[in-house]
C-alpha positions as CSV (number, residue, x, y, z in Angstrom):
1,X,-28.3,14.5,-8.4
2,X,-29.0,11.2,-6.7
3,X,-29.5,8.0,-8.7
4,X,-32.6,6.5,-7.0
5,X,-33.8,10.5,-7.9
6,X,-33.2,10.0,-12.0
7,X,-34.3,6.3,-12.5
8,X,-37.6,8.0,-10.7
9,X,-37.8,10.6,-13.1
10,X,-37.2,8.2,-15.8
11,X,-40.2,6.0,-14.3
12,X,-42.4,9.4,-14.9
13,X,-41.3,9.5,-18.5
14,X,-42.3,6.1,-19.0
15,X,-45.1,6.1,-17.3
16,X,-46.7,9.2,-19.5
17,X,-45.3,7.4,-22.8
18,X,-47.4,4.3,-21.9
19,X,-46.6,1.2,-22.4
20,X,-45.3,-0.2,-26.1
21,X,-46.8,-3.2,-27.5
22,X,-42.9,-4.5,-27.9
23,X,-43.1,-5.5,-24.3
24,X,-44.2,-9.0,-23.4
25,X,-47.8,-7.9,-22.2
26,X,-49.4,-4.4,-22.8
27,X,-50.7,-3.9,-19.0
28,X,-49.5,-0.7,-17.5
29,X,-47.4,-2.5,-15.0
30,X,-43.8,-0.6,-13.9
31,X,-40.8,-1.7,-11.5
32,X,-39.0,1.0,-9.8
33,X,-35.6,-1.3,-8.7
34,X,-33.7,-0.2,-6.3
35,X,-30.5,-2.2,-4.2
36,X,-32.2,-3.6,-0.8
37,X,-29.5,-1.3,0.9
38,X,-31.4,1.5,-0.5
39,X,-34.9,0.3,1.1
40,X,-35.0,3.0,4.1
41,X,-33.6,5.8,1.6
42,X,-36.9,4.5,-0.6
43,X,-39.1,4.7,2.3
44,X,-37.9,8.4,2.9
45,X,-38.2,9.7,-0.9
46,X,-42.2,8.1,-0.7
47,X,-44.2,11.1,0.2
48,X,-42.0,13.1,-2.4
49,X,-42.5,10.8,-5.0
50,X,-46.4,11.0,-4.0
51,X,-46.7,14.3,-4.1
52,X,-44.7,14.2,-7.6
53,X,-47.0,12.0,-8.9
54,X,-49.9,13.7,-8.2
55,X,-48.2,16.9,-9.3
56,X,-48.0,15.0,-12.6
57,X,-52.1,14.9,-12.9
58,X,-52.6,11.2,-11.0
59,X,-54.8,10.3,-8.6
60,X,-52.1,7.9,-6.2
61,X,-53.5,4.9,-4.8
62,X,-50.8,3.2,-2.0
63,X,-51.1,-0.7,-1.4
64,X,-48.7,-1.7,1.1
65,X,-47.9,-4.8,0.8
66,X,-46.9,-4.8,4.9
67,X,-50.4,-3.6,5.6
68,X,-52.2,-6.3,3.4
69,X,-50.5,-8.9,5.3
70,X,-50.6,-7.3,9.0
71,X,-54.5,-7.7,7.8
72,X,-54.6,-10.7,6.9
73,X,-52.9,-12.3,9.8
74,X,-55.9,-10.5,12.1
75,X,-58.4,-11.9,10.1
76,X,-57.0,-15.7,11.2
77,X,-59.8,-17.3,13.1
78,X,-59.3,-17.7,16.6
79,X,-59.0,-21.4,16.4
80,X,-56.1,-21.3,13.9
81,X,-54.4,-18.2,15.9
82,X,-54.3,-20.4,18.7
83,X,-53.0,-23.7,17.0
84,X,-50.2,-21.6,15.9
85,X,-49.9,-19.9,19.6
86,X,-48.9,-23.7,21.0
87,X,-47.2,-25.0,18.1
88,X,-44.7,-22.0,18.4
89,X,-44.8,-22.6,22.2
90,X,-43.9,-26.1,21.4
91,X,-41.2,-25.4,18.8
92,X,-40.4,-21.6,18.8
93,X,-37.1,-22.1,16.5
94,X,-39.2,-23.9,14.2
95,X,-39.3,-20.7,11.8
96,X,-39.4,-23.6,8.9
97,X,-43.4,-24.4,9.8
98,X,-44.0,-20.8,11.3
99,X,-43.2,-19.1,8.1
100,X,-44.9,-21.9,6.1
101,X,-48.4,-21.3,7.9
102,X,-48.3,-17.6,7.3
103,X,-47.3,-18.4,3.4
104,X,-50.6,-21.1,3.0
105,X,-52.6,-17.9,4.8
106,X,-51.1,-15.3,2.3
107,X,-51.9,-17.8,-0.6
108,X,-54.7,-19.1,0.5
109,X,-57.1,-19.5,-2.3
110,X,-60.2,-17.3,-2.4
111,X,-58.8,-15.0,0.8
112,X,-55.4,-14.2,0.2
113,X,-53.1,-11.2,-1.0
114,X,-53.4,-12.0,-4.6
115,X,-57.4,-11.6,-4.0
116,X,-57.1,-8.8,-2.0
117,X,-54.4,-6.6,-4.3
118,X,-56.9,-7.9,-7.4
119,X,-60.5,-6.6,-5.5
120,X,-57.9,-3.3,-4.9
121,X,-57.2,-2.9,-9.2
122,X,-60.8,-3.7,-9.8
123,X,-62.0,-0.4,-7.3
124,X,-59.3,1.7,-8.3
125,X,-60.0,1.4,-11.8
126,X,-63.4,3.6,-11.6
127,X,-60.8,6.8,-11.3
128,X,-59.6,7.8,-14.5
129,X,-56.7,9.3,-13.3
130,X,-55.2,6.7,-11.2
131,X,-51.9,5.2,-10.4
132,X,-51.8,2.5,-8.2
133,X,-47.8,2.4,-5.8
134,X,-47.3,-0.9,-4.5
135,X,-45.1,-0.6,-1.5
136,X,-43.2,-2.3,0.8
137,X,-42.9,-5.4,-1.3
138,X,-39.5,-6.6,1.1
139,X,-42.7,-7.7,3.4
140,X,-43.2,-10.8,1.4
141,X,-39.9,-12.4,2.5
142,X,-39.7,-15.3,3.4
143,X,-43.2,-15.9,2.3
144,X,-43.4,-15.4,-1.5
145,X,-41.9,-13.0,-4.2
146,X,-44.7,-10.6,-6.1
147,X,-43.9,-12.1,-9.3
148,X,-46.0,-15.0,-8.5
149,X,-48.6,-12.4,-7.7
150,X,-48.1,-10.2,-10.8
151,X,-48.6,-13.3,-13.1
152,X,-51.6,-14.7,-11.3
153,X,-53.5,-11.2,-11.9
154,X,-52.4,-11.3,-15.9
155,X,-55.1,-9.3,-17.7
156,X,-56.3,-7.7,-14.5
157,X,-53.9,-4.6,-14.4
158,X,-56.0,-1.5,-16.0
159,X,-54.2,1.4,-14.4
160,X,-50.7,2.4,-14.4
161,X,-49.4,0.4,-11.8
162,X,-45.9,0.9,-9.9
163,X,-44.0,-1.5,-8.1
164,X,-41.1,-0.1,-5.7
165,X,-39.0,-3.4,-5.7
166,X,-36.0,-3.8,-3.7
167,X,-33.7,-6.1,-5.9
168,X,-31.4,-6.2,-8.6
169,X,-31.6,-6.7,-12.3
170,X,-30.0,-9.5,-14.0
171,X,-31.6,-8.7,-17.0
172,X,-34.7,-6.7,-19.1
173,X,-37.1,-9.3,-17.7
174,X,-34.9,-10.8,-15.3
175,X,-35.0,-9.8,-12.0
176,X,-33.1,-11.0,-7.9
177,X,-36.1,-10.2,-5.2
178,X,-34.2,-9.0,-2.5
179,X,-30.5,-9.6,-4.0
180,X,-30.3,-13.0,-3.0
181,X,-33.3,-15.3,-4.0
182,X,-32.7,-16.7,-7.3
183,X,-33.6,-14.4,-10.3
184,X,-36.8,-14.7,-11.5
185,X,-37.9,-13.9,-15.4
186,X,-41.8,-14.2,-14.8
187,X,-42.5,-10.7,-14.7
188,X,-44.4,-9.0,-18.1
189,X,-43.3,-5.3,-16.9
190,X,-41.5,-2.5,-17.6
191,X,-38.0,-2.3,-15.6
192,X,-36.6,1.3,-14.1
193,X,-33.3,0.9,-12.4
194,X,-31.2,-1.8,-10.5
């Protein structure tokens, strides 16, 4: 039996069991942690996992970080897109400046990725059998980390939410995103794998 399957089985058991009050938070937030080298394997397993969660009685809603980033960037005003194109043409190898512009768009107060996810959480919580599967977290690199979004939404998670997290667990609540970011302990979630 593969480690991914074993960890997913453990995750299902934890979701069924629910969060205990001994955790830092009572919100139903779960991370399935896997080595960054397993990103492709996880993507291959996703369809089977979605089916398994449905079999377990959940109405699964997928929130793809990659798709949300693409949507946010598509909605940038034409003027800003022109400025980006001019800046890229002027200094095509200035990745730091390009990345900072994208980061600013994704973290824009009132219209960024956190707000898109919050809106999604509010919509999905109307379904009593809902479970949210957050995928494609690797798309956040190099702009931000999911911990910043999770902490900004404290108190908003009312349905079980599973993050497929490429990284390394370095303690009970500490994670290293993609295995090379500095470890971060700002997670209020239950971690499986890693």
